[in-house]
Backbone bond lengths (Angstrom), bond angles and torsions (degrees), N, CA, C in turn:
res aa  C-N    CA-C-N  psi(-1)  N-CA   C-N-CA  omega(-1)  CA-C   N-CA-C  phi
1 M - - - 1.477 - - 1.509 109.25 -
2 L 1.307 116.10 127.58 1.459 122.62 -179.61 1.532 108.46 -99.14
3 I 1.344 116.17 124.25 1.443 120.94 177.17 1.504 108.38 -106.91
4 V 1.305 117.79 120.31 1.445 122.13 -178.64 1.537 107.40 -102.00
5 A 1.313 115.33 123.30 1.456 120.72 -178.53 1.517 109.84 -86.05
6 Q 1.317 114.18 142.44 1.468 118.86 172.84 1.532 107.62 -71.14
7 R 1.304 117.21 156.69 1.447 121.94 178.16 1.523 109.45 -125.57
8 I 1.317 117.63 125.82 1.439 123.91 178.17 1.517 107.59 -120.57
9 D 1.310 117.98 126.36 1.483 123.31 177.53 1.538 108.73 -104.44
10 L 1.325 115.29 117.73 1.470 118.85 175.82 1.509 107.52 -103.02
11 K 1.355 115.44 156.75 1.465 118.16 -179.80 1.519 110.91 -152.25
12 G 1.320 113.69 159.82 1.457 120.13 176.26 1.494 113.22 83.57
13 E 1.314 114.91 -146.66 1.467 122.69 179.71 1.538 106.87 -105.16
14 I 1.308 114.52 125.45 1.467 119.73 178.89 1.530 106.00 -106.65
15 D 1.324 113.97 97.24 1.460 120.12 -177.89 1.511 108.51 -137.98
16 I 1.326 117.46 -169.57 1.451 121.46 -175.62 1.536 111.68 -59.69
17 Y 1.293 118.32 -24.60 1.471 120.56 -176.07 1.533 111.87 -86.94
18 T 1.341 116.67 -25.65 1.480 119.85 -175.16 1.534 114.19 -117.19
19 V 1.315 117.06 0.48 1.441 120.13 -174.62 1.502 112.48 -63.81
20 E 1.313 117.07 -26.84 1.494 117.85 -178.50 1.504 112.87 -63.94
21 S 1.326 119.58 -38.40 1.492 120.88 176.45 1.531 109.91 -69.37
22 A 1.321 117.37 -38.51 1.475 119.88 176.88 1.507 110.76 -65.49
23 C 1.309 116.21 -37.40 1.479 122.14 178.83 1.536 110.79 -60.90
24 R 1.321 116.00 -42.58 1.483 120.23 179.88 1.553 109.65 -60.29
25 A 1.354 116.09 -40.98 1.480 119.13 -178.80 1.554 108.65 -70.27
26 L 1.354 116.64 -40.79 1.456 118.56 -177.18 1.535 112.74 -70.86
27 D 1.342 115.17 -24.69 1.486 119.83 178.62 1.520 111.50 -67.66
28 L 1.314 118.45 -16.53 1.439 121.50 178.27 1.537 113.76 -75.86
29 I 1.313 115.55 -14.88 1.476 121.37 -178.40 1.516 109.06 -73.63
30 D 1.350 117.18 124.30 1.437 119.43 178.83 1.517 112.37 -134.22
31 G 1.353 116.26 16.89 1.438 121.43 177.51 1.515 107.74 -174.87
32 P 1.345 116.82 -156.81 1.461 119.10 178.41 1.538 110.80 -52.97
33 A 1.343 115.00 137.10 1.452 118.26 -174.76 1.521 110.15 -152.78
34 V 1.335 114.93 159.03 1.446 124.67 172.74 1.508 106.76 -117.06
35 V 1.341 116.21 125.88 1.470 120.64 174.80 1.514 107.14 -110.43
36 D 1.330 115.18 115.62 1.451 120.72 -179.51 1.513 110.64 -88.13
37 L 1.309 115.82 117.02 1.465 122.30 -178.82 1.518 112.63 -103.47
38 S 1.319 117.30 11.16 1.474 119.74 -173.34 1.510 113.92 -62.38
39 N 1.340 118.34 -22.73 1.462 120.80 178.76 1.523 112.20 -105.81
40 V 1.325 117.41 15.69 1.463 121.52 178.32 1.543 108.35 -93.41
41 R 1.333 115.70 122.47 1.458 121.44 -179.65 1.498 112.69 -91.37
42 L 1.331 116.58 -29.55 1.469 120.53 -174.96 1.541 107.94 -145.25
43 L 1.295 117.12 136.80 1.455 122.96 177.14 1.501 108.17 -130.60
44 S 1.324 115.41 106.01 1.488 119.65 -178.23 1.518 110.70 -90.61
45 A 1.319 116.01 -178.60 1.467 123.32 178.49 1.533 109.15 -59.26
46 A 1.290 117.92 -34.36 1.499 119.17 179.31 1.545 109.79 -65.76
47 G 1.325 117.87 -39.32 1.445 121.50 177.36 1.528 111.35 -67.81
48 L 1.341 115.06 -42.16 1.472 118.86 176.53 1.511 112.00 -59.42
49 N 1.324 116.48 -40.46 1.448 121.12 178.24 1.532 112.65 -60.06
50 E 1.316 115.71 -42.92 1.476 119.23 179.03 1.511 112.10 -67.05
51 L 1.308 116.47 -38.96 1.491 119.06 176.88 1.538 109.83 -64.27
52 A 1.335 116.81 -43.35 1.455 120.17 -179.79 1.534 110.95 -64.06
53 R 1.310 117.15 -33.54 1.466 121.06 177.06 1.513 111.29 -64.42
54 V 1.348 116.74 -37.31 1.465 122.01 176.96 1.516 109.41 -63.33
55 A 1.336 115.27 -48.08 1.497 119.08 -179.11 1.500 111.45 -59.36
56 Q 1.315 115.82 -39.67 1.485 118.56 -179.13 1.526 110.28 -69.65
57 R 1.325 117.54 -34.34 1.452 121.63 -175.98 1.528 111.40 -75.16
58 V 1.366 118.67 -45.19 1.463 120.95 -175.06 1.498 114.27 -98.14
59 G 1.322 118.60 -13.17 1.457 120.89 179.68 1.507 110.53 117.16
60 F 1.298 115.82 140.20 1.458 120.40 -179.12 1.519 110.95 -66.81
61 R 1.308 115.16 140.89 1.452 127.68 179.07 1.551 112.97 60.20
62 R 1.320 117.59 22.68 1.454 121.76 172.46 1.505 111.81 -93.41
63 V 1.360 114.03 -8.99 1.476 120.23 178.33 1.529 108.21 -115.52
64 T 1.294 116.10 135.26 1.480 122.83 178.43 1.495 108.54 -107.18
65 L 1.313 116.76 128.87 1.472 121.25 174.80 1.524 106.20 -100.75
66 V 1.346 115.09 127.46 1.468 120.15 -178.32 1.523 111.11 -125.81
67 G 1.312 115.07 156.78 1.465 122.23 168.00 1.511 117.52 74.97
68 A 1.337 117.46 12.31 1.455 118.87 -179.07 1.531 112.03 -64.43
69 C 1.329 116.28 134.50 1.418 122.07 174.83 1.544 108.74 -66.83
70 P 1.303 119.54 164.44 1.477 120.81 -175.69 1.556 112.30 -56.31
71 H 1.313 117.42 -38.70 1.468 120.81 -178.62 1.548 110.18 -65.13
72 V 1.333 116.35 -48.94 1.455 121.60 -179.31 1.567 108.64 -66.37
73 R 1.295 118.15 -41.82 1.454 120.38 176.98 1.520 112.63 -58.93
74 R 1.344 116.92 -37.95 1.468 120.07 177.22 1.524 110.40 -65.09
75 V 1.305 117.47 -40.45 1.484 121.06 178.65 1.526 107.76 -61.70
76 L 1.332 119.57 -43.24 1.427 122.91 179.59 1.533 110.92 -63.88
77 Q 1.324 117.60 -39.24 1.448 120.68 177.21 1.529 113.26 -65.90
78 I 1.331 116.32 -43.40 1.457 120.02 178.81 1.505 111.59 -61.69
79 A 1.341 115.76 -37.74 1.476 120.86 179.48 1.510 112.10 -80.18
80 R 1.347 117.37 -1.12 1.472 124.65 178.84 1.523 112.28 59.12
81 F 1.321 115.76 40.04 1.447 119.73 -179.25 1.489 114.47 -72.26
82 E 1.338 118.49 -9.15 1.466 119.10 175.81 1.526 111.48 -64.17
83 A 1.320 118.44 -16.83 1.444 123.73 173.96 1.564 112.55 -76.17
84 L 1.319 114.33 -24.56 1.442 120.95 -177.84 1.501 115.16 -99.02
85 F 1.352 114.85 -32.12 1.461 122.74 -172.56 1.524 111.07 -133.53
86 T 1.328 115.17 157.86 1.450 119.85 165.98 1.547 103.38 -87.31
87 I 1.339 115.61 127.01 1.461 119.96 -177.21 1.524 107.94 -115.79
88 E 1.331 114.49 121.12 1.484 120.73 -179.31 1.514 109.00 -117.52
């Protein structure tokens, strides 16, 4: 059985002011998915909350976060998101 993951590309700053547009993209996830963070420069608590909501909705570790820059990767580590997502 072949499982094809959805791919969502996020970009820019994901903070309280822009999280609504990111939320619309993340709401499209309904199963295994890859979220590309390579063009995300800032990830605030509001962005973390939306990512956590996706993990809760579709299942823990069913979403893979890829391409995070060192700063964003550090934020994900501090928030212990490796328990919710596969981070590459």
